[in-house]
Jmol script that loads the backbone (N, CA, C; Angstrom):
load data "model"
ATOM      1  N   UNK A   1       5.918 -44.834 -55.118  1.00  0.00           N
ATOM      2  CA  UNK A   1       5.927 -45.825 -53.460  1.00  0.00           C
ATOM      3  C   UNK A   1       6.808 -45.428 -52.442  1.00  0.00           C
ATOM      4  N   UNK A   2       6.794 -45.686 -51.198  1.00  0.00           N
ATOM      5  CA  UNK A   2       7.513 -44.831 -50.203  1.00  0.00           C
ATOM      6  C   UNK A   2       7.778 -46.402 -49.511  1.00  0.00           C
ATOM      7  N   UNK A   3       8.612 -47.007 -48.278  1.00  0.00           N
ATOM      8  CA  UNK A   3       8.421 -47.980 -47.575  1.00  0.00           C
ATOM      9  C   UNK A   3       7.415 -47.232 -46.754  1.00  0.00           C
ATOM     10  N   UNK A   4       7.363 -46.238 -46.330  1.00  0.00           N
ATOM     11  CA  UNK A   4       6.712 -45.551 -45.202  1.00  0.00           C
ATOM     12  C   UNK A   4       5.170 -45.090 -44.660  1.00  0.00           C
ATOM     13  N   UNK A   5       5.128 -45.316 -43.701  1.00  0.00           N
ATOM     14  CA  UNK A   5       3.694 -45.795 -43.148  1.00  0.00           C
ATOM     15  C   UNK A   5       3.079 -45.262 -42.365  1.00  0.00           C
ATOM     16  N   UNK A   6       1.499 -44.757 -42.748  1.00  0.00           N
ATOM     17  CA  UNK A   6       0.708 -44.277 -41.512  1.00  0.00           C
ATOM     18  C   UNK A   6      -0.232 -44.932 -40.300  1.00  0.00           C
ATOM     19  N   UNK A   7       0.189 -45.115 -39.640  1.00  0.00           N
ATOM     20  CA  UNK A   7      -0.329 -46.447 -38.914  1.00  0.00           C
ATOM     21  C   UNK A   7      -1.535 -45.517 -37.750  1.00  0.00           C
ATOM     22  N   UNK A   8      -2.821 -45.789 -37.842  1.00  0.00           N
ATOM     23  CA  UNK A   8      -3.625 -45.106 -36.987  1.00  0.00           C
ATOM     24  C   UNK A   8      -4.298 -46.483 -35.867  1.00  0.00           C
ATOM     25  N   UNK A   9      -4.847 -45.612 -34.735  1.00  0.00           N
ATOM     26  CA  UNK A   9      -4.884 -46.475 -33.638  1.00  0.00           C
ATOM     27  C   UNK A   9      -5.560 -45.096 -32.754  1.00  0.00           C
ATOM     28  N   UNK A  10      -6.839 -45.882 -32.029  1.00  0.00           N
ATOM     29  CA  UNK A  10      -7.465 -44.685 -31.253  1.00  0.00           C
ATOM     30  C   UNK A  10      -7.254 -44.911 -29.888  1.00  0.00           C
ATOM     31  N   UNK A  11      -7.281 -43.860 -28.811  1.00  0.00           N
ATOM     32  CA  UNK A  11      -6.973 -44.684 -27.679  1.00  0.00           C
ATOM     33  C   UNK A  11      -8.286 -43.988 -26.441  1.00  0.00           C
ATOM     34  N   UNK A  12      -8.477 -44.663 -25.578  1.00  0.00           N
ATOM     35  CA  UNK A  12      -9.888 -44.203 -24.583  1.00  0.00           C
ATOM     36  C   UNK A  12     -10.036 -42.687 -23.151  1.00  0.00           C
ATOM     37  N   UNK A  13      -8.755 -42.149 -23.528  1.00  0.00           N
ATOM     38  CA  UNK A  13      -8.159 -40.762 -22.628  1.00  0.00           C
ATOM     39  C   UNK A  13      -7.156 -40.268 -23.192  1.00  0.00           C
ATOM     40  N   UNK A  14      -6.576 -39.327 -22.908  1.00  0.00           N
ATOM     41  CA  UNK A  14      -5.405 -38.716 -23.371  1.00  0.00           C
ATOM     42  C   UNK A  14      -4.238 -39.324 -22.627  1.00  0.00           C
ATOM     43  N   UNK A  15      -4.272 -39.612 -21.286  1.00  0.00           N
ATOM     44  CA  UNK A  15      -3.358 -40.365 -21.102  1.00  0.00           C
ATOM     45  C   UNK A  15      -2.839 -41.115 -21.376  1.00  0.00           C
ATOM     46  N   UNK A  16      -3.765 -42.475 -21.971  1.00  0.00           N
ATOM     47  CA  UNK A  16      -3.214 -43.784 -22.670  1.00  0.00           C
ATOM     48  C   UNK A  16      -2.757 -43.451 -23.976  1.00  0.00           C
ATOM     49  N   UNK A  17      -3.191 -42.357 -24.371  1.00  0.00           N
ATOM     50  CA  UNK A  17      -2.983 -41.892 -26.253  1.00  0.00           C
ATOM     51  C   UNK A  17      -1.601 -41.702 -25.770  1.00  0.00           C
ATOM     52  N   UNK A  18      -1.271 -40.756 -24.572  1.00  0.00           N
ATOM     53  CA  UNK A  18       0.139 -40.353 -24.610  1.00  0.00           C
ATOM     54  C   UNK A  18       1.337 -41.218 -24.064  1.00  0.00           C
ATOM     55  N   UNK A  19       0.825 -41.904 -23.309  1.00  0.00           N
ATOM     56  CA  UNK A  19       1.347 -43.581 -22.907  1.00  0.00           C
ATOM     57  C   UNK A  19       2.100 -43.907 -24.365  1.00  0.00           C
ATOM     58  N   UNK A  20       1.269 -44.559 -25.006  1.00  0.00           N
ATOM     59  CA  UNK A  20       1.062 -45.328 -26.341  1.00  0.00           C
ATOM     60  C   UNK A  20       2.310 -44.242 -26.902  1.00  0.00           C
ATOM     61  N   UNK A  21       2.089 -42.872 -27.196  1.00  0.00           N
ATOM     62  CA  UNK A  21       2.684 -42.828 -28.323  1.00  0.00           C
ATOM     63  C   UNK A  21       4.087 -42.317 -28.027  1.00  0.00           C
ATOM     64  N   UNK A  22       4.084 -42.027 -26.414  1.00  0.00           N
ATOM     65  CA  UNK A  22       5.914 -41.808 -26.280  1.00  0.00           C
ATOM     66  C   UNK A  22       6.339 -43.026 -26.262  1.00  0.00           C
ATOM     67  N   UNK A  23       5.659 -44.369 -25.902  1.00  0.00           N
ATOM     68  CA  UNK A  23       6.528 -45.087 -25.628  1.00  0.00           C
ATOM     69  C   UNK A  23       6.572 -45.361 -27.761  1.00  0.00           C
ATOM     70  N   UNK A  24       5.969 -45.527 -28.124  1.00  0.00           N
ATOM     71  CA  UNK A  24       5.969 -45.835 -30.171  1.00  0.00           C
ATOM     72  C   UNK A  24       7.308 -44.859 -29.985  1.00  0.00           C
ATOM     73  N   UNK A  25       7.611 -43.942 -29.796  1.00  0.00           N
ATOM     74  CA  UNK A  25       8.605 -42.468 -30.346  1.00  0.00           C
ATOM     75  C   UNK A  25      10.366 -43.118 -29.693  1.00  0.00           C
ATOM     76  N   UNK A  26       9.991 -43.345 -27.974  1.00  0.00           N
ATOM     77  CA  UNK A  26      11.129 -43.840 -27.270  1.00  0.00           C
ATOM     78  C   UNK A  26      11.839 -45.275 -28.061  1.00  0.00           C
ATOM     79  N   UNK A  27      10.547 -45.879 -27.923  1.00  0.00           N
ATOM     80  CA  UNK A  27      11.423 -47.340 -28.323  1.00  0.00           C
ATOM     81  C   UNK A  27      11.178 -47.131 -30.248  1.00  0.00           C
ATOM     82  N   UNK A  28      11.478 -46.113 -30.653  1.00  0.00           N
ATOM     83  CA  UNK A  28      12.168 -45.881 -31.891  1.00  0.00           C
ATOM     84  C   UNK A  28      10.973 -46.772 -33.067  1.00  0.00           C
ATOM     85  N   UNK A  29      10.027 -46.994 -32.822  1.00  0.00           N
ATOM     86  CA  UNK A  29       9.322 -47.469 -33.850  1.00  0.00           C
ATOM     87  C   UNK A  29       8.257 -46.654 -34.608  1.00  0.00           C
ATOM     88  N   UNK A  30       8.013 -45.405 -34.018  1.00  0.00           N
ATOM     89  CA  UNK A  30       8.257 -44.234 -34.943  1.00  0.00           C
ATOM     90  C   UNK A  30       8.542 -42.943 -34.729  1.00  0.00           C
ATOM     91  N   UNK A  31       8.622 -42.638 -35.759  1.00  0.00           N
ATOM     92  CA  UNK A  31       9.452 -40.869 -35.654  1.00  0.00           C
ATOM     93  C   UNK A  31       8.577 -39.819 -34.900  1.00  0.00           C
ATOM     94  N   UNK A  32       7.026 -39.975 -35.541  1.00  0.00           N
ATOM     95  CA  UNK A  32       6.701 -38.780 -34.406  1.00  0.00           C
ATOM     96  C   UNK A  32       4.931 -39.677 -34.371  1.00  0.00           C
ATOM     97  N   UNK A  33       4.269 -38.999 -33.376  1.00  0.00           N
ATOM     98  CA  UNK A  33       3.183 -39.861 -33.260  1.00  0.00           C
ATOM     99  C   UNK A  33       2.046 -38.373 -32.992  1.00  0.00           C
ATOM    100  N   UNK A  34       1.388 -38.255 -33.961  1.00  0.00           N
ATOM    101  CA  UNK A  34      -0.176 -36.886 -33.331  1.00  0.00           C
ATOM    102  C   UNK A  34      -1.091 -37.413 -32.718  1.00  0.00           C
ATOM    103  N   UNK A  35      -1.522 -36.487 -31.894  1.00  0.00           N
ATOM    104  CA  UNK A  35      -2.644 -36.914 -30.830  1.00  0.00           C
ATOM    105  C   UNK A  35      -3.329 -36.148 -31.291  1.00  0.00           C
ATOM    106  N   UNK A  36      -4.856 -36.507 -31.541  1.00  0.00           N
ATOM    107  CA  UNK A  36      -5.754 -35.546 -32.238  1.00  0.00           C
ATOM    108  C   UNK A  36      -6.460 -35.738 -30.791  1.00  0.00           C
ATOM    109  N   UNK A  37      -7.180 -34.386 -30.585  1.00  0.00           N
ATOM    110  CA  UNK A  37      -7.786 -34.980 -28.882  1.00  0.00           C
ATOM    111  C   UNK A  37      -9.324 -35.043 -29.658  1.00  0.00           C
ATOM    112  N   UNK A  38     -10.140 -36.326 -28.220  1.00  0.00           N
ATOM    113  CA  UNK A  38     -11.731 -35.897 -28.439  1.00  0.00           C
ATOM    114  C   UNK A  38     -12.566 -35.949 -29.575  1.00  0.00           C
ATOM    115  N   UNK A  39     -11.737 -37.020 -30.382  1.00  0.00           N
ATOM    116  CA  UNK A  39     -12.732 -37.460 -31.608  1.00  0.00           C
ATOM    117  C   UNK A  39     -14.226 -38.452 -31.108  1.00  0.00           C
ATOM    118  N   UNK A  40     -15.079 -37.921 -31.715  1.00  0.00           N
ATOM    119  CA  UNK A  40     -16.023 -39.138 -31.621  1.00  0.00           C
ATOM    120  C   UNK A  40     -16.356 -40.281 -32.062  1.00  0.00           C
ATOM    121  N   UNK A  41     -16.294 -41.588 -31.802  1.00  0.00           N
ATOM    122  CA  UNK A  41     -16.534 -42.620 -32.164  1.00  0.00           C
ATOM    123  C   UNK A  41     -17.921 -42.946 -31.647  1.00  0.00           C
ATOM    124  N   UNK A  42     -18.797 -43.566 -33.338  1.00  0.00           N
ATOM    125  CA  UNK A  42     -19.745 -44.346 -33.091  1.00  0.00           C
ATOM    126  C   UNK A  42     -19.649 -45.973 -33.619  1.00  0.00           C
ATOM    127  N   UNK A  43     -19.289 -47.264 -32.817  1.00  0.00           N
ATOM    128  CA  UNK A  43     -19.054 -48.008 -33.375  1.00  0.00           C
ATOM    129  C   UNK A  43     -19.848 -49.374 -32.971  1.00  0.00           C
ATOM    130  N   UNK A  44     -20.113 -50.665 -33.161  1.00  0.00           N
ATOM    131  CA  UNK A  44     -20.798 -51.808 -32.943  1.00  0.00           C
ATOM    132  C   UNK A  44     -19.572 -53.015 -31.884  1.00  0.00           C
ATOM    133  N   UNK A  45     -19.915 -53.389 -31.119  1.00  0.00           N
ATOM    134  CA  UNK A  45     -19.790 -53.894 -30.094  1.00  0.00           C
ATOM    135  C   UNK A  45     -20.257 -54.417 -29.442  1.00  0.00           C
ATOM    136  N   UNK A  46     -19.836 -56.130 -29.679  1.00  0.00           N
ATOM    137  CA  UNK A  46     -20.593 -57.147 -29.178  1.00  0.00           C
ATOM    138  C   UNK A  46     -22.333 -56.969 -29.355  1.00  0.00           C
ATOM    139  N   UNK A  47     -22.621 -56.763 -30.483  1.00  0.00           N
ATOM    140  CA  UNK A  47     -24.090 -56.479 -30.487  1.00  0.00           C
ATOM    141  C   UNK A  47     -24.511 -55.253 -30.372  1.00  0.00           C
ATOM    142  N   UNK A  48     -23.835 -54.364 -30.298  1.00  0.00           N
ATOM    143  CA  UNK A  48     -24.688 -53.396 -29.787  1.00  0.00           C
ATOM    144  C   UNK A  48     -24.098 -51.870 -30.119  1.00  0.00           C
ATOM    145  N   UNK A  49     -24.730 -50.770 -30.835  1.00  0.00           N
ATOM    146  CA  UNK A  49     -24.150 -49.745 -30.956  1.00  0.00           C
ATOM    147  C   UNK A  49     -23.424 -48.893 -29.728  1.00  0.00           C
ATOM    148  N   UNK A  50     -21.938 -48.552 -30.200  1.00  0.00           N
ATOM    149  CA  UNK A  50     -22.097 -47.524 -28.977  1.00  0.00           C
ATOM    150  C   UNK A  50     -21.394 -46.427 -29.578  1.00  0.00           C
ATOM    151  N   UNK A  51     -21.180 -45.312 -28.258  1.00  0.00           N
ATOM    152  CA  UNK A  51     -20.347 -44.044 -28.646  1.00  0.00           C
ATOM    153  C   UNK A  51     -19.488 -43.608 -27.578  1.00  0.00           C
ATOM    154  N   UNK A  52     -18.259 -42.850 -28.056  1.00  0.00           N
ATOM    155  CA  UNK A  52     -17.538 -43.173 -27.171  1.00  0.00           C
ATOM    156  C   UNK A  52     -16.843 -41.504 -27.719  1.00  0.00           C
ATOM    157  N   UNK A  53     -16.419 -41.106 -26.171  1.00  0.00           N
ATOM    158  CA  UNK A  53     -15.300 -39.883 -26.761  1.00  0.00           C
ATOM    159  C   UNK A  53     -13.736 -40.797 -26.356  1.00  0.00           C
ATOM    160  N   UNK A  54     -12.357 -40.248 -28.231  1.00  0.00           N
ATOM    161  CA  UNK A  54     -11.543 -41.160 -27.906  1.00  0.00           C
ATOM    162  C   UNK A  54     -10.332 -40.112 -28.910  1.00  0.00           C
ATOM    163  N   UNK A  55      -8.842 -40.436 -28.463  1.00  0.00           N
ATOM    164  CA  UNK A  55      -8.317 -39.973 -28.770  1.00  0.00           C
ATOM    165  C   UNK A  55      -7.781 -39.832 -29.983  1.00  0.00           C
ATOM    166  N   UNK A  56      -7.635 -39.683 -31.078  1.00  0.00           N
ATOM    167  CA  UNK A  56      -6.768 -40.400 -32.301  1.00  0.00           C
ATOM    168  C   UNK A  56      -5.368 -40.509 -32.570  1.00  0.00           C
ATOM    169  N   UNK A  57      -4.623 -41.656 -32.831  1.00  0.00           N
ATOM    170  CA  UNK A  57      -3.120 -41.179 -32.777  1.00  0.00           C
ATOM    171  C   UNK A  57      -2.699 -41.510 -34.342  1.00  0.00           C
ATOM    172  N   UNK A  58      -1.870 -40.669 -34.640  1.00  0.00           N
ATOM    173  CA  UNK A  58      -1.547 -40.818 -36.263  1.00  0.00           C
ATOM    174  C   UNK A  58      -0.324 -41.410 -36.652  1.00  0.00           C
ATOM    175  N   UNK A  59       0.326 -41.859 -36.511  1.00  0.00           N
ATOM    176  CA  UNK A  59       1.480 -42.649 -36.280  1.00  0.00           C
ATOM    177  C   UNK A  59       2.523 -42.645 -37.373  1.00  0.00           C
ATOM    178  N   UNK A  60       3.459 -42.087 -37.296  1.00  0.00           N
ATOM    179  CA  UNK A  60       4.573 -42.407 -38.957  1.00  0.00           C
ATOM    180  C   UNK A  60       5.553 -42.985 -38.788  1.00  0.00           C
ATOM    181  N   UNK A  61       5.784 -44.175 -39.263  1.00  0.00           N
ATOM    182  CA  UNK A  61       7.238 -45.048 -38.791  1.00  0.00           C
ATOM    183  C   UNK A  61       7.066 -45.689 -40.586  1.00  0.00           C
ATOM    184  N   UNK A  62       7.671 -46.601 -40.507  1.00  0.00           N
ATOM    185  CA  UNK A  62       8.354 -47.131 -41.709  1.00  0.00           C
ATOM    186  C   UNK A  62       7.588 -49.042 -41.928  1.00  0.00           C
ATOM    187  N   UNK A  63       7.931 -49.459 -42.738  1.00  0.00           N
ATOM    188  CA  UNK A  63       7.480 -50.733 -43.287  1.00  0.00           C
ATOM    189  C   UNK A  63       8.162 -51.686 -42.335  1.00  0.00           C
ATOM    190  N   UNK A  64       9.144 -51.603 -42.565  1.00  0.00           N
ATOM    191  CA  UNK A  64       9.765 -52.766 -41.495  1.00  0.00           C
ATOM    192  C   UNK A  64       9.668 -52.542 -39.722  1.00  0.00           C
ATOM    193  N   UNK A  65       9.328 -51.747 -39.441  1.00  0.00           N
ATOM    194  CA  UNK A  65       8.760 -51.069 -38.519  1.00  0.00           C
ATOM    195  C   UNK A  65       7.301 -51.451 -37.572  1.00  0.00           C
ATOM    196  N   UNK A  66       6.550 -51.262 -38.732  1.00  0.00           N
ATOM    197  CA  UNK A  66       5.225 -51.910 -38.869  1.00  0.00           C
ATOM    198  C   UNK A  66       4.956 -52.771 -37.139  1.00  0.00           C
ATOM    199  N   UNK A  67       5.395 -54.333 -37.656  1.00  0.00           N
ATOM    200  CA  UNK A  67       4.896 -55.335 -36.976  1.00  0.00           C
ATOM    201  C   UNK A  67       5.483 -54.743 -35.175  1.00  0.00           C
ATOM    202  N   UNK A  68       6.593 -54.298 -35.270  1.00  0.00           N
ATOM    203  CA  UNK A  68       6.513 -53.574 -34.182  1.00  0.00           C
ATOM    204  C   UNK A  68       5.616 -52.479 -33.423  1.00  0.00           C
ATOM    205  N   UNK A  69       5.556 -51.745 -33.890  1.00  0.00           N
ATOM    206  CA  UNK A  69       4.388 -50.595 -33.468  1.00  0.00           C
ATOM    207  C   UNK A  69       3.041 -51.668 -33.321  1.00  0.00           C
ATOM    208  N   UNK A  70       2.628 -52.257 -34.346  1.00  0.00           N
ATOM    209  CA  UNK A  70       1.237 -53.514 -33.800  1.00  0.00           C
ATOM    210  C   UNK A  70       1.735 -53.766 -32.678  1.00  0.00           C
ATOM    211  N   UNK A  71       2.699 -54.339 -32.286  1.00  0.00           N
ATOM    212  CA  UNK A  71       2.688 -55.269 -31.218  1.00  0.00           C
ATOM    213  C   UNK A  71       2.865 -54.526 -29.658  1.00  0.00           C
ATOM    214  N   UNK A  72       3.505 -53.023 -30.115  1.00  0.00           N
ATOM    215  CA  UNK A  72       3.489 -52.248 -29.119  1.00  0.00           C
ATOM    216  C   UNK A  72       1.685 -51.460 -28.826  1.00  0.00           C
ATOM    217  N   UNK A  73       1.561 -51.438 -29.834  1.00  0.00           N
ATOM    218  CA  UNK A  73       0.011 -51.009 -29.834  1.00  0.00           C
ATOM    219  C   UNK A  73      -1.035 -52.125 -28.540  1.00  0.00           C
ATOM    220  N   UNK A  74      -0.773 -53.071 -28.965  1.00  0.00           N
ATOM    221  CA  UNK A  74      -1.529 -54.670 -28.360  1.00  0.00           C
ATOM    222  C   UNK A  74      -1.129 -54.748 -27.077  1.00  0.00           C
ATOM    223  N   UNK A  75       0.778 -54.305 -26.557  1.00  0.00           N
ATOM    224  CA  UNK A  75       0.766 -54.607 -25.389  1.00  0.00           C
ATOM    225  C   UNK A  75       0.616 -53.713 -24.274  1.00  0.00           C
ATOM    226  N   UNK A  76       0.440 -52.163 -24.984  1.00  0.00           N
ATOM    227  CA  UNK A  76      -0.007 -51.130 -23.796  1.00  0.00           C
ATOM    228  C   UNK A  76      -1.143 -50.599 -24.240  1.00  0.00           C
ATOM    229  N   UNK A  77      -2.128 -51.399 -24.466  1.00  0.00           N
ATOM    230  CA  UNK A  77      -3.857 -50.699 -25.125  1.00  0.00           C
ATOM    231  C   UNK A  77      -4.460 -51.158 -24.064  1.00  0.00           C
ATOM    232  N   UNK A  78      -5.747 -50.338 -23.688  1.00  0.00           N
ATOM    233  CA  UNK A  78      -6.240 -50.870 -22.661  1.00  0.00           C
ATOM    234  C   UNK A  78      -7.724 -52.074 -23.262  1.00  0.00           C
ATOM    235  N   UNK A  79      -7.726 -51.868 -24.523  1.00  0.00           N
ATOM    236  CA  UNK A  79      -9.039 -52.137 -25.234  1.00  0.00           C
ATOM    237  C   UNK A  79      -8.366 -53.633 -25.529  1.00  0.00           C
ATOM    238  N   UNK A  80      -9.548 -54.269 -25.165  1.00  0.00           N
ATOM    239  CA  UNK A  80      -9.595 -56.089 -26.334  1.00  0.00           C
ATOM    240  C   UNK A  80      -9.274 -56.058 -27.411  1.00  0.00           C
ATOM    241  N   UNK A  81      -9.606 -55.344 -28.247  1.00  0.00           N
ATOM    242  CA  UNK A  81      -9.649 -55.202 -30.003  1.00  0.00           C
ATOM    243  C   UNK A  81      -8.765 -53.714 -30.549  1.00  0.00           C
ATOM    244  N   UNK A  82      -7.878 -53.433 -29.584  1.00  0.00           N
ATOM    245  CA  UNK A  82      -7.043 -51.792 -30.503  1.00  0.00           C
ATOM    246  C   UNK A  82      -7.226 -51.951 -31.853  1.00  0.00           C
ATOM    247  N   UNK A  83      -7.582 -50.468 -32.257  1.00  0.00           N
ATOM    248  CA  UNK A  83      -7.387 -50.494 -33.553  1.00  0.00           C
ATOM    249  C   UNK A  83      -5.883 -50.775 -33.965  1.00  0.00           C
ATOM    250  N   UNK A  84      -5.905 -50.799 -35.272  1.00  0.00           N
ATOM    251  CA  UNK A  84      -3.960 -50.680 -35.862  1.00  0.00           C
ATOM    252  C   UNK A  84      -4.764 -51.029 -36.897  1.00  0.00           C
ATOM    253  N   UNK A  85      -4.419 -49.626 -37.562  1.00  0.00           N
ATOM    254  CA  UNK A  85      -4.576 -49.989 -39.400  1.00  0.00           C
ATOM    255  C   UNK A  85      -3.281 -49.310 -39.759  1.00  0.00           C
ATOM    256  N   UNK A  86      -2.749 -49.665 -40.760  1.00  0.00           N
ATOM    257  CA  UNK A  86      -1.690 -49.442 -41.301  1.00  0.00           C
ATOM    258  C   UNK A  86      -1.998 -48.799 -43.298  1.00  0.00           C
ATOM    259  N   UNK A  87      -1.301 -47.595 -43.457  1.00  0.00           N
ATOM    260  CA  UNK A  87      -1.698 -46.849 -44.236  1.00  0.00           C
ATOM    261  C   UNK A  87      -0.523 -46.880 -45.162  1.00  0.00           C
ATOM    262  N   UNK A  88      -0.371 -47.050 -46.494  1.00  0.00           N
ATOM    263  CA  UNK A  88       0.717 -46.912 -47.162  1.00  0.00           C
ATOM    264  C   UNK A  88       1.460 -45.530 -47.662  1.00  0.00           C
ATOM    265  N   UNK A  89       2.159 -44.892 -46.941  1.00  0.00           N
ATOM    266  CA  UNK A  89       2.217 -43.711 -47.898  1.00  0.00           C
ATOM    267  C   UNK A  89       3.051 -43.823 -49.308  1.00  0.00           C
ATOM    268  N   UNK A  90       2.305 -43.311 -50.138  1.00  0.00           N
ATOM    269  CA  UNK A  90       2.929 -43.211 -51.544  1.00  0.00           C
ATOM    270  C   UNK A  90       3.917 -42.206 -52.191  1.00  0.00           C
ATOM    271  N   UNK A  91       4.171 -40.695 -51.500  1.00  0.00           N
ATOM    272  CA  UNK A  91       4.947 -40.076 -51.804  1.00  0.00           C
ATOM    273  C   UNK A  91       4.872 -39.097 -50.825  1.00  0.00           C
ATOM    274  N   UNK A  92       5.802 -38.573 -50.394  1.00  0.00           N
ATOM    275  CA  UNK A  92       5.943 -36.746 -49.872  1.00  0.00           C
ATOM    276  C   UNK A  92       7.124 -36.188 -50.280  1.00  0.00           C
ATOM    277  N   UNK A  93       7.225 -35.116 -49.240  1.00  0.00           N
ATOM    278  CA  UNK A  93       8.693 -34.401 -49.360  1.00  0.00           C
ATOM    279  C   UNK A  93       9.969 -35.344 -49.030  1.00  0.00           C
ATOM    280  N   UNK A  94      10.754 -35.425 -49.949  1.00  0.00           N
ATOM    281  CA  UNK A  94      11.724 -36.000 -49.504  1.00  0.00           C
ATOM    282  C   UNK A  94      12.669 -35.837 -48.275  1.00  0.00           C
ATOM    283  N   UNK A  95      12.673 -34.527 -47.722  1.00  0.00           N
ATOM    284  CA  UNK A  95      13.505 -34.275 -46.437  1.00  0.00           C
ATOM    285  C   UNK A  95      12.444 -35.034 -45.645  1.00  0.00           C
ATOM    286  N   UNK A  96      11.211 -35.240 -45.659  1.00  0.00           N
ATOM    287  CA  UNK A  96      10.438 -35.370 -44.540  1.00  0.00           C
ATOM    288  C   UNK A  96      10.523 -36.936 -44.202  1.00  0.00           C
ATOM    289  N   UNK A  97      10.540 -37.465 -45.131  1.00  0.00           N
ATOM    290  CA  UNK A  97      10.740 -39.065 -45.678  1.00  0.00           C
ATOM    291  C   UNK A  97      11.783 -39.769 -45.324  1.00  0.00           C
ATOM    292  N   UNK A  98      12.828 -39.032 -45.568  1.00  0.00           N
ATOM    293  CA  UNK A  98      14.238 -39.503 -44.811  1.00  0.00           C
ATOM    294  C   UNK A  98      14.438 -39.215 -43.336  1.00  0.00           C
ATOM    295  N   UNK A  99      13.804 -37.966 -42.891  1.00  0.00           N
ATOM    296  CA  UNK A  99      13.550 -37.895 -41.474  1.00  0.00           C
ATOM    297  C   UNK A  99      12.755 -39.220 -40.716  1.00  0.00           C
ATOM    298  N   UNK A 100      11.917 -39.482 -41.855  1.00  0.00           N
ATOM    299  CA  UNK A 100      10.832 -40.756 -40.812  1.00  0.00           C
ATOM    300  C   UNK A 100      12.230 -41.550 -40.673  1.00  0.00           C
ATOM    301  N   UNK A 101      12.994 -42.329 -41.676  1.00  0.00           N
ATOM    302  CA  UNK A 101      13.458 -42.951 -41.697  1.00  0.00           C
ATOM    303  C   UNK A 101      14.675 -43.119 -40.825  1.00  0.00           C
ATOM    304  N   UNK A 102      15.415 -41.875 -40.607  1.00  0.00           N
ATOM    305  CA  UNK A 102      16.274 -42.115 -39.532  1.00  0.00           C
ATOM    306  C   UNK A 102      15.806 -42.031 -38.253  1.00  0.00           C
ATOM    307  N   UNK A 103      14.602 -41.520 -37.985  1.00  0.00           N
ATOM    308  CA  UNK A 103      14.301 -41.666 -36.632  1.00  0.00           C
ATOM    309  C   UNK A 103      14.148 -43.025 -36.040  1.00  0.00           C
ATOM    310  N   UNK A 104      13.408 -44.082 -36.962  1.00  0.00           N
ATOM    311  CA  UNK A 104      12.898 -45.174 -36.887  1.00  0.00           C
ATOM    312  C   UNK A 104      14.380 -46.372 -37.022  1.00  0.00           C
ATOM    313  N   UNK A 105      14.520 -47.249 -36.330  1.00  0.00           N
ATOM    314  CA  UNK A 105      15.248 -48.441 -35.986  1.00  0.00           C
ATOM    315  C   UNK A 105      14.909 -49.470 -36.984  1.00  0.00           C
TER     316      UNK A 105
END
end "model"
wireframe off; spacefill off
backbone 0.3
color backbone group
């Protein structure tokens, strides 16, 4: 078990995804953010089934930085209820995990 985390969120446009990703890395809340283009999301919102094209952000961070990541997503996001799911990284390449730690405040 490590203290490293993957955080997932989606954005409604490429521009918004890049804005959030850039801010997280610039603020040293994330070591890296992968922006996965144009996923199709089907979801329930306000009692109706909706469909949308979204961009998935895969955020690499630490447990101690997670709260800052969550707050930044809420601050920067256009959605009323943005996705913010934190997944623990059980294990990984020691060099990569150390790089995450060194890249995040």
